[in-house]
C-alpha positions as CSV (number, residue, x, y, z in Angstrom):
1,M,82.4,17.8,-14.8
2,L,85.4,15.4,-16.0
3,F,85.1,14.8,-12.1
4,Y,81.5,13.6,-12.1
5,V,81.9,11.9,-15.2
6,I,84.9,9.4,-13.7
7,V,82.8,8.9,-10.1
8,F,80.0,8.0,-12.5
9,L,81.8,5.4,-14.1
10,V,83.3,3.8,-11.2
11,I,79.8,4.0,-9.6
12,T,77.9,2.5,-12.7
13,S,80.9,-0.3,-12.7
14,F,79.7,-1.1,-9.7
15,L,76.6,-1.4,-9.8
16,F,76.4,-3.3,-13.5
17,E,78.7,-6.1,-11.8
18,A,75.8,-6.2,-8.4
19,F,73.2,-6.7,-11.1
20,L,75.5,-9.2,-12.7
21,E,75.7,-10.9,-9.1
22,Y,71.7,-10.2,-8.6
23,L,71.0,-11.8,-11.9
24,N,73.2,-15.2,-11.5
25,S,71.0,-15.5,-7.7
26,K,67.8,-15.7,-9.2
27,I,68.4,-18.3,-11.9
28,R,69.5,-20.8,-9.3
29,S,67.4,-23.6,-8.3
30,A,66.4,-24.5,-5.4
31,E,66.0,-28.1,-6.1
32,L,68.4,-30.5,-8.5
33,P,67.2,-29.5,-12.3
34,D,66.8,-32.6,-14.2
35,E,69.4,-31.3,-16.8
36,L,71.8,-31.7,-14.2
37,T,70.8,-35.7,-13.1
38,G,74.0,-37.4,-13.4
39,I,76.2,-34.8,-12.5
40,Y,75.2,-33.8,-9.5
41,D,73.5,-35.5,-6.2
42,E,71.3,-33.5,-3.9
43,D,73.7,-33.3,-1.5
44,K,76.8,-32.0,-4.0
45,Y,74.6,-29.6,-5.9
46,R,72.9,-28.1,-2.5
47,K,76.4,-27.6,-1.7
48,S,77.7,-26.0,-5.1
49,I,74.2,-23.5,-4.4
50,E,75.6,-22.6,-0.9
51,Y,78.7,-22.4,-2.4
52,E,78.0,-19.5,-4.7
53,K,75.7,-17.9,-2.4
54,V,78.6,-17.4,0.5
55,K,81.2,-16.2,-3.1
56,Q,78.5,-13.7,-4.0
57,R,77.9,-12.0,-0.7
58,F,81.8,-12.2,-0.1
59,T,82.1,-10.6,-3.7
60,L,79.7,-7.8,-3.1
61,L,81.2,-7.0,0.4
62,S,84.3,-6.9,-1.1
63,G,83.3,-4.7,-4.2
64,M,81.8,-2.3,-2.1
65,F,84.8,-1.8,0.2
66,S,87.1,-1.2,-2.6
67,L,84.0,1.2,-4.1
68,I,84.3,3.2,-0.5
69,L,88.4,3.1,-1.1
70,V,87.7,4.7,-4.8
71,L,85.4,7.4,-3.6
72,A,87.1,8.1,-0.6
73,M,91.0,9.4,-3.1
74,L,88.3,11.0,-5.3
75,F,86.0,13.1,-3.0
76,L,89.1,13.7,-0.2
77,G,91.7,14.7,-3.1
78,G,94.1,11.4,-2.0
79,F,95.4,11.2,-5.9
80,A,96.5,14.6,-5.0
81,V,98.1,14.2,-1.5
82,V,100.2,10.8,-3.2
83,D,101.3,13.0,-6.0
84,E,102.3,15.3,-3.7
85,I,104.0,13.4,-1.3
86,S,105.8,11.3,-4.0
87,R,107.0,15.0,-5.4
88,Y,108.4,15.6,-2.0
89,Y,111.1,12.3,-2.3
90,S,112.0,13.6,-6.0
91,S,111.9,15.7,-8.8
92,N,112.5,12.8,-11.4
93,P,109.5,12.2,-13.1
94,V,109.7,8.3,-13.3
95,I,110.7,7.9,-9.7
96,I,107.8,9.8,-8.9
97,A,105.3,8.0,-11.1
98,L,107.2,4.7,-9.1
99,L,106.9,6.1,-5.9
100,F,102.9,6.9,-6.9
101,F,101.6,4.1,-8.1
102,G,103.7,1.6,-5.6
103,I,102.3,3.9,-2.9
104,I,98.8,3.5,-4.3
105,M,99.1,-0.4,-4.9
106,F,100.9,-1.6,-1.7
107,A,98.3,0.5,0.2
108,A,95.4,-1.2,-1.2
109,D,97.0,-4.7,-1.2
110,I,97.7,-4.2,2.3
111,L,94.2,-3.1,3.0
112,H,92.8,-6.0,0.9
113,I,94.2,-8.4,3.6
114,P,91.3,-9.4,5.8
115,F,89.7,-10.2,2.3
116,D,92.2,-12.0,0.9
117,W,92.9,-13.8,4.3
118,Y,89.1,-14.6,5.0
119,G,88.3,-15.4,1.3
120,T,91.0,-18.6,1.7
121,F,91.1,-19.6,5.3
122,V,86.9,-18.9,6.1
123,I,85.3,-19.8,2.5
124,E,87.6,-21.7,0.8
125,E,88.7,-23.8,4.3
126,R,84.7,-24.4,5.1
127,F,83.7,-26.0,1.4
128,G,86.7,-28.5,1.9
129,F,89.5,-26.5,-0.7
130,N,91.8,-24.7,1.2
131,K,95.0,-26.6,1.6
132,S,97.4,-23.7,2.3
133,T,99.1,-22.0,5.5
134,P,99.0,-18.4,6.9
135,F,103.1,-19.3,6.1
136,I,102.3,-19.8,2.6
137,F,99.5,-17.0,2.4
138,F,102.4,-14.0,3.6
139,T,104.9,-15.8,1.3
140,D,102.7,-15.4,-1.5
141,K,102.3,-11.7,-0.8
142,I,105.7,-11.4,-0.2
143,K,106.6,-12.8,-3.4
144,G,104.0,-11.1,-5.4
145,W,104.9,-7.4,-4.0
146,L,108.7,-8.3,-5.2
147,L,108.0,-9.0,-8.6
148,G,105.5,-6.1,-8.6
149,I,108.2,-4.3,-7.8
150,I,110.7,-5.9,-10.3
151,I,108.2,-6.6,-12.8
152,G,105.9,-3.9,-13.0
153,G,107.8,-1.0,-11.6
154,G,110.5,-2.1,-14.5
155,L,107.7,-1.3,-16.7
156,L,106.1,1.5,-15.4
157,A,109.6,3.3,-15.4
158,L,110.0,2.2,-19.1
159,I,107.2,3.2,-20.5
160,T,107.3,6.9,-18.2
161,W,110.6,7.7,-19.6
162,F,108.9,6.6,-23.2
163,Y,106.7,9.3,-22.4
164,Y,108.6,12.0,-21.4
165,Q,111.5,11.4,-24.0
166,T,109.1,11.0,-26.9
167,T,105.7,12.9,-25.6
168,N,103.0,11.6,-28.7
169,W,105.3,9.0,-29.8
170,F,106.1,7.5,-26.9
171,W,103.1,4.6,-27.9
172,V,104.4,3.1,-30.5
173,Y,108.0,2.4,-27.8
174,A,105.7,1.3,-25.2
175,L,103.8,-1.2,-27.6
176,L,107.3,-2.8,-28.9
177,L,108.2,-3.0,-24.9
178,V,104.3,-4.7,-23.7
179,S,104.5,-7.0,-27.0
180,A,108.4,-8.3,-26.2
181,F,106.9,-8.6,-22.5
182,M,104.5,-10.7,-23.1
183,V,105.9,-12.9,-25.9
184,F,108.7,-13.6,-23.7
185,M,106.3,-14.2,-20.4
186,N,104.6,-17.1,-22.8
187,L,107.9,-18.5,-23.5
188,F,109.4,-18.4,-19.8
189,Y,106.5,-17.9,-17.6
190,S,106.4,-21.7,-16.4
191,S,109.9,-21.5,-15.8
192,L,111.0,-19.4,-14.2
193,I,107.7,-17.4,-12.6
194,V,105.7,-20.4,-11.4
195,P,108.9,-21.7,-9.7
196,L,109.3,-18.9,-7.1
197,F,105.6,-20.8,-5.7
198,N,105.1,-24.0,-7.0
199,K,107.3,-26.7,-7.6
200,Q,106.8,-28.6,-10.9
201,T,108.5,-31.7,-11.3
202,P,108.9,-34.2,-14.7
203,L,106.1,-36.3,-15.0
204,E,107.2,-40.0,-14.1
205,D,107.3,-42.5,-16.5
206,G,104.3,-45.1,-16.6
207,E,101.0,-45.4,-17.6
208,L,99.7,-41.8,-18.1
209,R,103.3,-40.5,-19.8
210,D,102.9,-43.4,-22.2
211,S,99.2,-42.4,-23.0
212,I,100.0,-38.8,-23.4
213,S,102.8,-39.3,-25.6
214,S,101.0,-42.0,-27.6
215,M,97.9,-38.8,-27.8
216,S,100.4,-36.2,-29.1
217,R,101.8,-38.4,-31.9
218,H,98.0,-39.2,-33.2
219,A,98.2,-35.1,-33.2
220,G,100.7,-34.6,-34.6
221,F,102.0,-33.2,-31.7
222,R,106.0,-33.3,-30.0
223,L,105.8,-33.0,-26.6
224,D,108.8,-33.2,-25.0
225,D,108.0,-31.1,-21.2
226,I,105.2,-32.5,-19.3
227,F,105.6,-31.7,-15.6
228,V,103.4,-31.6,-12.5
229,I,102.4,-29.0,-10.3
230,D,102.2,-29.2,-6.7
231,G,99.0,-27.3,-6.3
232,S,97.4,-29.5,-3.8
233,K,99.8,-27.3,-1.5
234,R,97.2,-24.6,-2.2
235,S,93.9,-25.9,-3.0
236,T,92.5,-28.7,-3.9
237,K,90.6,-27.9,-6.8
238,A,92.8,-29.0,-10.1
239,N,94.2,-27.7,-13.3
240,A,96.4,-28.2,-16.2
241,Y,97.4,-25.2,-18.3
242,F,100.0,-25.3,-21.8
243,A,102.8,-23.3,-21.5
244,G,105.2,-21.6,-24.1
245,L,106.0,-21.8,-27.9
246,G,107.9,-23.5,-30.3
247,R,110.3,-25.9,-28.5
248,K,109.5,-24.2,-25.2
249,K,106.3,-25.4,-25.3
250,R,105.5,-27.7,-22.1
251,I,102.4,-29.3,-20.4
252,V,101.8,-28.4,-16.8
253,L,99.2,-31.0,-14.5
254,F,98.1,-30.0,-11.0
255,D,99.3,-33.2,-9.0
256,T,95.1,-32.7,-7.9
257,L,93.9,-33.5,-11.1
258,I,96.3,-36.7,-11.4
259,S,94.7,-37.7,-8.3
260,D,90.9,-37.2,-9.1
261,L,90.5,-38.0,-12.8
262,S,91.2,-41.4,-14.7
263,V,94.2,-41.6,-17.3
264,S,91.7,-41.6,-20.3
265,E,90.3,-38.6,-18.5
266,I,93.4,-36.8,-18.0
267,V,94.9,-37.4,-21.6
268,G,91.5,-36.2,-22.7
269,V,92.2,-32.4,-20.9
270,L,95.5,-32.5,-22.8
271,A,94.0,-33.4,-25.5
272,H,92.0,-30.2,-25.4
273,E,95.2,-28.0,-24.4
274,I,97.2,-29.1,-27.4
275,G,94.0,-28.5,-29.3
276,H,94.5,-24.7,-28.5
277,Y,98.4,-25.1,-29.8
278,K,96.9,-26.8,-33.1
279,K,94.8,-24.4,-33.6
280,K,96.7,-21.7,-33.2
281,H,94.7,-20.0,-30.6
282,I,97.6,-18.8,-28.6
283,I,99.1,-17.2,-31.1
284,S,96.1,-15.2,-32.2
285,G,95.2,-14.6,-28.7
286,M,98.6,-12.3,-28.3
287,I,97.9,-10.6,-32.1
288,V,94.6,-9.7,-30.7
289,S,95.9,-8.6,-27.4
290,V,98.9,-7.0,-29.1
291,I,95.9,-5.2,-31.4
292,I,93.8,-4.0,-27.9
293,T,97.1,-2.9,-26.1
294,A,98.2,-0.4,-29.8
295,I,94.4,1.1,-29.5
296,T,94.4,1.9,-25.6
297,L,98.3,3.4,-26.2
298,Y,97.7,5.1,-28.9
299,L,94.4,6.9,-27.3
300,L,96.5,7.2,-23.6
301,S,98.8,9.3,-25.9
302,V,96.3,11.4,-27.5
303,M,94.7,11.9,-23.8
304,V,97.4,11.5,-21.4
305,S,99.0,15.1,-21.6
306,N,95.9,17.3,-21.5
307,P,96.0,19.0,-17.8
308,E,92.4,18.7,-17.3
309,L,93.0,14.4,-16.6
310,S,95.5,15.6,-14.0
311,S,93.6,18.4,-12.1
312,A,90.4,16.1,-12.1
313,L,91.5,14.0,-9.9
314,G,92.7,17.0,-7.5
315,A,96.3,17.2,-8.4
316,S,98.3,21.0,-8.4
317,Q,100.5,19.6,-11.7
318,A,99.8,17.9,-15.2
319,S,102.0,14.6,-15.2
320,F,101.6,11.4,-16.2
321,H,101.1,9.0,-13.8
322,V,98.0,11.3,-12.4
323,G,96.8,11.4,-15.4
324,L,96.9,7.6,-16.0
325,V,94.9,6.5,-13.7
326,A,91.8,9.0,-14.8
327,F,92.6,7.4,-18.1
328,G,92.1,4.2,-16.3
329,I,89.2,4.9,-15.7
330,L,87.4,6.9,-18.7
331,Y,88.6,4.1,-20.6
332,S,86.9,2.0,-18.8
333,P,83.8,0.9,-20.9
334,V,85.8,0.7,-24.1
335,S,88.1,-1.5,-21.7
336,A,84.7,-3.6,-20.7
337,I,83.5,-3.9,-24.9
338,F,87.2,-5.3,-25.8
339,G,86.6,-7.9,-22.8
340,L,83.4,-8.9,-24.2
341,F,85.1,-9.4,-27.5
342,T,87.9,-11.4,-26.2
343,N,85.4,-13.7,-23.8
344,W,83.4,-14.3,-26.9
345,L,86.9,-15.6,-28.9
346,S,88.0,-17.7,-26.0
347,R,84.6,-19.7,-25.6
348,K,84.9,-20.3,-29.2
349,N,88.5,-21.4,-29.0
350,E,87.8,-23.6,-26.2
351,F,84.4,-25.6,-28.3
352,E,87.4,-25.4,-31.2
353,A,89.8,-27.4,-29.2
354,D,87.1,-29.5,-27.7
355,R,86.6,-30.6,-31.2
356,F,90.2,-31.0,-31.7
357,A,89.9,-33.4,-28.4
358,A,87.5,-35.3,-29.8
359,E,89.1,-35.6,-32.8
360,H,92.4,-37.5,-31.2
361,H,90.9,-39.0,-28.1
362,H,87.4,-40.5,-27.0
363,P,84.8,-37.5,-26.8
364,E,83.9,-39.4,-23.4
365,Y,86.8,-39.0,-21.9
366,L,87.0,-34.8,-21.9
367,A,83.1,-34.8,-21.0
368,E,83.3,-37.4,-18.0
369,A,86.9,-35.2,-17.3
370,L,84.7,-32.1,-17.3
371,K,82.0,-33.0,-15.2
372,K,84.0,-33.9,-12.4
373,L,86.4,-31.4,-12.8
374,S,83.0,-29.1,-11.9
375,V,81.6,-31.3,-9.2
376,K,84.8,-31.6,-7.6
377,N,85.3,-27.3,-7.6
378,L,81.5,-27.4,-6.9
379,S,80.8,-25.2,-10.0
380,N,77.8,-23.3,-10.5
381,L,76.5,-25.2,-13.9
382,Q,73.4,-23.0,-15.0
383,P,74.9,-19.2,-15.1
384,H,72.9,-16.5,-16.3
385,P,73.5,-15.5,-19.9
386,L,73.9,-12.3,-19.6
387,Y,76.9,-13.4,-16.9
388,V,78.4,-16.0,-19.2
389,F,78.2,-13.0,-21.8
390,V,80.1,-10.7,-19.9
391,H,82.8,-12.5,-17.7
392,Y,83.0,-16.5,-18.9
393,S,86.1,-16.9,-21.1
394,H,85.0,-20.8,-21.3
395,P,81.2,-22.3,-21.9
396,P,79.3,-23.6,-19.3
397,L,79.4,-27.0,-18.7
398,L,76.4,-28.1,-20.4
399,K,76.8,-26.5,-23.8
400,R,80.5,-27.7,-23.6
401,L,78.5,-31.3,-23.1
402,D,75.8,-31.1,-25.3
403,A,78.5,-30.0,-28.8
404,L,80.5,-33.0,-27.2
405,K,78.1,-35.1,-27.5
406,K,76.7,-34.6,-31.1
407,L,80.6,-35.0,-31.8
408,D,80.1,-38.5,-30.5
409,H,77.2,-39.2,-32.0
410,K,79.2,-38.1,-35.8
């Protein structure tokens, strides 16, 4: 029965995602809607519609491929086979878990390389976004694998070791480990991980830096570290983000953002990012993540020792690593509910950060920046409300513009 519950959840998840994509496709208008006049012109709008259609078909195809792989592993006893291979090379439960997940993750990534390649060098290339090269593509893959082995493998080894050492209380030690890792990555991700993939250079003195510094002082925010990242080596899409806490905080601008927006518009975007920090969204987000992680790990500690989890995947011996896979699938509905909450909270925070930016910089500059970035990225400006509710961490552009317009009229 447990096996068929797992199969049901895997299939239902895929069908629900396909249904959301269908709803999103049906809401699109073939003609430029009145509310998008002044944002998209006819040609850009048609191109955005075509981009969405291509991405939707590609998402459906890659999702079907993943579904077939998972079902094959379930019905053909693939997880049991990988478990036996792992046990052949070691009797240590930590080493077995590392081999088990290493084989599965590496094989899955290898099998998905054609999809990653097609998405980058066919779809993104066709619509003028791709700036990557085959060399960058494969070196990124290798770096990702190495980071997965070092960071992912290290965390998995410690969590597995905690389980076999403490069993019922392992979730407390695992929570402390994961929480410490969250804080560490928030503090050092931009300075330790990002340089492995991109070059970051301090923003040069000039009008842009002076304008950013002026706005930061007005907002009561001390900002010393402003970096520019060479995002253009992979894509024409633009972005900016805030990283770190306390004295380790920094703003990172994509070079494409600097080339696409005016100085005032860039300052508007950064005022929004500073708003996240001043409104304590980063801290509150970490607290929510820790709470969700605590609930997940506690339920895992209660369920993972049940031998039925391992036997449902065909394994001859009960183990933490096989039980973890089964738990992950069974837990997916609960995880989805948490995802709905965190996305809702994120959208709420985006409105608050927009309001902060409007209070410390002119609202129209952020509005114009959002319009330009959306058009540049061929964004879907009329997503289905249910799709937004399930997947969007940011409010749709039109809702953000409407909120900014109301602030501008106050």
